[in-house]
A tleap script that builds the chain and sets N, CA, C and O, in Angstrom:
source leaprc.protein.ff14SB
mol = sequence {
  NMET LYS GLN MET THR PHE ALA ASP ALA GLU
  TYR ALA GLY LYS CYS LYS GLN THR ARG GLU
  GLU PHE PHE LEU MET GLU MET ASP GLN VAL
  ALA PRO TRP GLU GLY LEU MET ALA LEU CTHR
}
set mol.1.N position { -53.458 1.976 69.746 }
set mol.1.CA position { -52.342 2.079 68.819 }
set mol.1.C position { -52.854 1.866 67.393 }
set mol.1.O position { -53.684 0.990 67.147 }
set mol.2.N position { -52.360 2.660 66.476 }
set mol.2.CA position { -52.770 2.584 65.076 }
set mol.2.C position { -52.113 1.376 64.401 }
set mol.2.O position { -50.939 1.086 64.628 }
set mol.3.N position { -52.877 0.691 63.583 }
set mol.3.CA position { -52.348 -0.464 62.861 }
set mol.3.C position { -51.430 0.005 61.735 }
set mol.3.O position { -51.730 0.979 61.046 }
set mol.4.N position { -50.317 -0.689 61.556 }
set mol.4.CA position { -49.347 -0.326 60.522 }
set mol.4.C position { -49.839 -0.781 59.152 }
set mol.4.O position { -50.273 -1.922 58.992 }
set mol.5.N position { -49.773 0.105 58.171 }
set mol.5.CA position { -50.177 -0.233 56.807 }
set mol.5.C position { -48.988 -0.824 56.059 }
set mol.5.O position { -47.855 -0.774 56.539 }
set mol.6.N position { -49.252 -1.380 54.888 }
set mol.6.CA position { -48.163 -1.920 54.072 }
set mol.6.C position { -47.191 -0.819 53.670 }
set mol.6.O position { -45.980 -1.037 53.640 }
set mol.7.N position { -47.719 0.367 53.361 }
set mol.7.CA position { -46.858 1.492 52.984 }
set mol.7.C position { -45.968 1.902 54.150 }
set mol.7.O position { -44.789 2.199 53.958 }
set mol.8.N position { -46.532 1.920 55.369 }
set mol.8.CA position { -45.737 2.253 56.552 }
set mol.8.C position { -44.629 1.229 56.762 }
set mol.8.O position { -43.498 1.591 57.085 }
set mol.9.N position { -44.951 -0.038 56.581 }
set mol.9.CA position { -43.969 -1.101 56.777 }
set mol.9.C position { -42.843 -0.997 55.754 }
set mol.9.O position { -41.675 -1.202 56.083 }
set mol.10.N position { -43.200 -0.677 54.513 }
set mol.10.CA position { -42.183 -0.551 53.468 }
set mol.10.C position { -41.282 0.649 53.736 }
set mol.10.O position { -40.065 0.560 53.575 }
set mol.11.N position { -41.872 1.768 54.144 }
set mol.11.CA position { -41.111 2.990 54.388 }
set mol.11.C position { -40.240 2.861 55.635 }
set mol.11.O position { -39.177 3.478 55.708 }
set mol.12.N position { -40.670 2.072 56.612 }
set mol.12.CA position { -39.931 1.921 57.861 }
set mol.12.C position { -38.564 1.287 57.629 }
set mol.12.O position { -37.625 1.553 58.380 }
set mol.13.N position { -38.442 0.457 56.606 }
set mol.13.CA position { -37.175 -0.206 56.326 }
set mol.13.C position { -36.176 0.666 55.596 }
set mol.13.O position { -35.005 0.305 55.481 }
set mol.14.N position { -36.620 1.804 55.104 }
set mol.14.CA position { -35.740 2.688 54.342 }
set mol.14.C position { -35.279 3.839 55.223 }
set mol.14.O position { -36.075 4.442 55.943 }
set mol.15.N position { -34.014 4.129 55.161 }
set mol.15.CA position { -33.520 5.282 55.901 }
set mol.15.C position { -33.051 6.337 54.905 }
set mol.15.O position { -32.683 6.020 53.774 }
set mol.16.N position { -33.069 7.576 55.336 }
set mol.16.CA position { -32.676 8.665 54.459 }
set mol.16.C position { -31.172 8.607 54.233 }
set mol.16.O position { -30.396 8.418 55.170 }
set mol.17.N position { -30.773 8.772 52.987 }
set mol.17.CA position { -29.363 8.730 52.632 }
set mol.17.C position { -28.732 10.086 52.949 }
set mol.17.O position { -29.252 11.125 52.543 }
set mol.18.N position { -27.618 10.074 53.669 }
set mol.18.CA position { -26.954 11.319 54.016 }
set mol.18.C position { -26.136 11.825 52.844 }
set mol.18.O position { -25.864 11.087 51.897 }
set mol.19.N position { -25.746 13.092 52.913 }
set mol.19.CA position { -24.922 13.667 51.848 }
set mol.19.C position { -23.589 12.938 51.747 }
set mol.19.O position { -23.064 12.737 50.652 }
set mol.20.N position { -23.041 12.542 52.907 }
set mol.20.CA position { -21.762 11.828 52.910 }
set mol.20.C position { -21.892 10.478 52.206 }
set mol.20.O position { -21.033 10.115 51.402 }
set mol.21.N position { -22.951 9.736 52.499 }
set mol.21.CA position { -23.165 8.444 51.846 }
set mol.21.C position { -23.354 8.613 50.344 }
set mol.21.O position { -22.833 7.821 49.557 }
set mol.22.N position { -24.104 9.650 49.941 }
set mol.22.CA position { -24.330 9.910 48.527 }
set mol.22.C position { -23.014 10.259 47.835 }
set mol.22.O position { -22.741 9.774 46.738 }
set mol.23.N position { -22.196 11.103 48.478 }
set mol.23.CA position { -20.903 11.496 47.922 }
set mol.23.C position { -19.988 10.284 47.758 }
set mol.23.O position { -19.369 10.111 46.708 }
set mol.24.N position { -19.903 9.455 48.784 }
set mol.24.CA position { -19.035 8.281 48.719 }
set mol.24.C position { -19.507 7.291 47.663 }
set mol.24.O position { -18.686 6.648 47.009 }
set mol.25.N position { -20.821 7.161 47.489 }
set mol.25.CA position { -21.356 6.276 46.461 }
set mol.25.C position { -20.979 6.787 45.069 }
set mol.25.O position { -20.594 6.005 44.199 }
set mol.26.N position { -21.093 8.107 44.862 }
set mol.26.CA position { -20.717 8.685 43.567 }
set mol.26.C position { -19.219 8.539 43.318 }
set mol.26.O position { -18.810 8.211 42.205 }
set mol.27.N position { -18.404 8.775 44.328 }
set mol.27.CA position { -16.954 8.664 44.174 }
set mol.27.C position { -16.547 7.228 43.858 }
set mol.27.O position { -15.609 7.005 43.093 }
set mol.28.N position { -17.231 6.271 44.432 }
set mol.28.CA position { -16.927 4.864 44.165 }
set mol.28.C position { -17.249 4.515 42.714 }
set mol.28.O position { -16.584 3.662 42.125 }
set mol.29.N position { -18.257 5.161 42.131 }
set mol.29.CA position { -18.588 4.921 40.726 }
set mol.29.C position { -17.542 5.557 39.814 }
set mol.29.O position { -17.210 4.996 38.769 }
set mol.30.N position { -17.021 6.721 40.196 }
set mol.30.CA position { -16.025 7.429 39.383 }
set mol.30.C position { -14.675 6.723 39.463 }
set mol.30.O position { -14.041 6.456 38.443 }
set mol.31.N position { -14.243 6.425 40.687 }
set mol.31.CA position { -12.949 5.783 40.905 }
set mol.31.C position { -13.140 4.663 41.923 }
set mol.31.O position { -13.097 4.922 43.126 }
set mol.32.N position { -13.348 3.432 41.477 }
set mol.32.CA position { -13.568 2.314 42.407 }
set mol.32.C position { -12.415 2.145 43.392 }
set mol.32.O position { -11.246 2.179 43.007 }
set mol.33.N position { -12.756 1.965 44.659 }
set mol.33.CA position { -11.768 1.875 45.724 }
set mol.33.C position { -10.807 0.704 45.501 }
set mol.33.O position { -9.612 0.831 45.767 }
set mol.34.N position { -11.307 -0.415 45.023 }
set mol.34.CA position { -10.438 -1.579 44.799 }
set mol.34.C position { -9.376 -1.254 43.750 }
set mol.34.O position { -8.226 -1.674 43.880 }
set mol.35.N position { -9.753 -0.516 42.721 }
set mol.35.CA position { -8.800 -0.134 41.679 }
set mol.35.C position { -7.725 0.801 42.198 }
set mol.35.O position { -6.558 0.679 41.825 }
set mol.36.N position { -8.110 1.732 43.057 }
set mol.36.CA position { -7.130 2.652 43.640 }
set mol.36.C position { -6.166 1.913 44.564 }
set mol.36.O position { -4.968 2.196 44.574 }
set mol.37.N position { -6.686 0.977 45.331 }
set mol.37.CA position { -5.831 0.225 46.253 }
set mol.37.C position { -4.873 -0.685 45.495 }
set mol.37.O position { -3.790 -0.987 45.997 }
set mol.38.N position { -5.245 -1.124 44.307 }
set mol.38.CA position { -4.374 -1.986 43.515 }
set mol.38.C position { -3.156 -1.213 43.012 }
set mol.38.O position { -2.118 -1.809 42.725 }
set mol.39.N position { -3.279 0.104 42.904 }
set mol.39.CA position { -2.169 0.924 42.424 }
set mol.39.C position { -1.069 1.086 43.465 }
set mol.39.O position { 0.076 1.367 43.111 }
set mol.40.N position { -1.395 0.913 44.736 }
set mol.40.CA position { -0.395 1.119 45.792 }
set mol.40.C position { 0.408 -0.121 46.063 }
set mol.40.O position { 1.288 -0.110 46.923 }
savepdb mol mol.pdb
quit
């Protein structure tokens, strides 16, 4: 078995961000969910 490098260990903890997650993150910056819920 190949020994894990520091770069491999760092990359292993990161997962690829999906388009849905990216969209929701951008929407939260434009219109924060807490602010919208306060209006109702």
